[in-house]
KESE-892316 format. One record per residue (C-alpha): residue number from 1; x, y, z. Coordinates in Angstrom, 2 decimals, decimal comma, always signed. Example, Ala and Ser with C-alpha at 12.3 -4.5 7.8 and 13.67 -1.06 7.14 Angstrom:
BEGIN
[pt 1 [+12,30 -4,50 +7,80]]
[pt 2 [+13,67 -1,06 +7,14]]
//
This chain:
BEGIN
[pt 1 [+8,33 -8,84 -5,64]]
[pt 2 [+9,38 -11,95 -7,55]]
[pt 3 [+6,59 -13,99 -9,19]]
[pt 4 [+5,16 -16,37 -6,64]]
[pt 5 [+5,41 -20,11 -7,40]]
[pt 6 [+2,30 -22,21 -8,00]]
[pt 7 [+2,11 -23,34 -4,32]]
[pt 8 [+2,16 -19,78 -2,90]]
[pt 9 [-1,16 -18,69 -1,22]]
[pt 10 [-1,66 -15,27 -2,80]]
[pt 11 [-4,15 -14,07 -0,11]]
[pt 12 [-1,64 -14,94 +2,67]]
[pt 13 [+1,15 -13,15 +0,73]]
[pt 14 [-1,11 -10,15 +0,36]]
[pt 15 [-1,73 -10,07 +4,10]]
[pt 16 [+1,97 -10,30 +4,86]]
[pt 17 [+2,75 -7,41 +2,51]]
[pt 18 [-0,14 -5,29 +3,98]]
[pt 19 [+0,96 -6,11 +7,53]]
[pt 20 [+4,42 -4,76 +6,85]]
[pt 21 [+3,81 -1,94 +4,32]]
[pt 22 [+0,25 -0,88 +4,96]]
[pt 23 [+0,39 +0,88 +8,29]]
[pt 24 [+1,39 +4,68 +8,08]]
[pt 25 [+4,28 +5,83 +10,13]]
[pt 26 [+4,48 +9,68 +9,75]]
[pt 27 [+8,06 +10,91 +9,25]]
[pt 28 [+9,22 +7,70 +7,58]]
[pt 29 [+8,87 +6,35 +4,01]]
[pt 30 [+5,62 +4,70 +5,18]]
[pt 31 [+4,02 +8,17 +5,33]]
[pt 32 [+4,99 +9,03 +1,74]]
[pt 33 [+2,54 +8,84 -1,12]]
[pt 34 [+1,99 +9,80 -4,72]]
[pt 35 [-1,15 +9,81 -6,81]]
[pt 36 [-1,97 +8,82 -10,37]]
[pt 37 [-5,15 +10,05 -12,08]]
[pt 38 [-6,65 +7,18 -13,98]]
[pt 39 [-7,12 +7,69 -17,67]]
[pt 40 [-9,68 +6,74 -18,57]]
[pt 41 [-11,10 +7,33 -15,16]]
[pt 42 [-12,88 +7,67 -12,95]]
[pt 43 [-10,70 +7,98 -9,91]]
[pt 44 [-7,09 +7,83 -8,77]]
[pt 45 [-4,49 +5,29 -7,60]]
[pt 46 [-2,42 +6,21 -4,50]]
[pt 47 [+0,92 +4,51 -4,15]]
[pt 48 [+3,47 +4,43 -1,35]]
[pt 49 [+6,69 +2,75 -0,38]]
[pt 50 [+5,90 -0,71 -1,80]]
[pt 51 [+5,18 -1,38 -5,43]]
[pt 52 [+2,52 -4,04 -4,75]]
[pt 53 [+0,41 -1,80 -2,48]]
[pt 54 [-1,92 +0,43 -4,47]]
[pt 55 [-5,07 +2,09 -3,17]]
[pt 56 [-8,01 +3,05 -5,39]]
[pt 57 [-9,81 +6,32 -4,52]]
[pt 58 [-13,20 +6,85 -6,23]]
[pt 59 [-14,48 +10,34 -7,06]]
[pt 60 [-17,59 +9,54 -4,91]]
[pt 61 [-15,35 +9,09 -1,82]]
[pt 62 [-13,87 +12,60 -1,80]]
[pt 63 [-15,03 +16,08 -2,67]]
[pt 64 [-11,61 +17,65 -3,25]]
[pt 65 [-9,80 +16,17 -6,24]]
[pt 66 [-6,46 +17,78 -5,49]]
[pt 67 [-3,33 +15,53 -5,36]]
[pt 68 [-2,92 +16,32 -1,67]]
[pt 69 [-6,47 +15,51 -0,65]]
[pt 70 [-6,64 +12,31 -2,76]]
[pt 71 [-3,18 +11,26 -1,50]]
[pt 72 [-4,02 +11,79 +2,18]]
[pt 73 [-7,32 +9,97 +1,81]]
[pt 74 [-5,71 +7,08 -0,02]]
[pt 75 [-3,01 +6,88 +2,63]]
[pt 76 [-5,62 +6,72 +5,27]]
[pt 77 [-7,32 +3,80 +3,45]]
[pt 78 [-3,96 +2,03 +3,19]]
[pt 79 [-3,33 +2,45 +6,87]]
[pt 80 [-6,76 +1,01 +7,71]]
[pt 81 [-6,10 -1,87 +5,33]]
[pt 82 [-2,79 -2,56 +7,03]]
[pt 83 [-4,49 -2,94 +10,34]]
[pt 84 [-7,69 -4,78 +9,19]]
[pt 85 [-5,81 -7,18 +6,90]]
[pt 86 [-9,04 -8,28 +5,14]]
[pt 87 [-8,39 -9,62 +1,67]]
[pt 88 [-11,49 -8,98 -0,52]]
[pt 89 [-10,17 -10,16 -3,93]]
[pt 90 [-7,36 -12,23 -5,35]]
[pt 91 [-6,70 -12,39 -9,07]]
[pt 92 [-4,39 -15,29 -9,89]]
[pt 93 [-2,78 -14,73 -13,37]]
[pt 94 [+0,02 -17,33 -12,80]]
[pt 95 [+0,43 -19,81 -15,67]]
[pt 96 [-1,22 -23,10 -14,90]]
//
């Protein structure tokens, strides 16, 4: 996604991206996922079909640390986020 200009509401942009790319649609690219083990940890990042949508999975959220279990759990969290559309944090690193 291009860098947003100074007048862009980042929370609104996040909601738009999550609305479109958050919900899971099995059998499509929206059901695909990959995992990255954080180093240093703890935890994992689960990614999907949009580069700006990443989901953090903490070790205390899941007992099975396999890529499949972590990925399925992270995909579930992304789907929930794509329906709830509740922005909890915005970090604005645009030049002022």
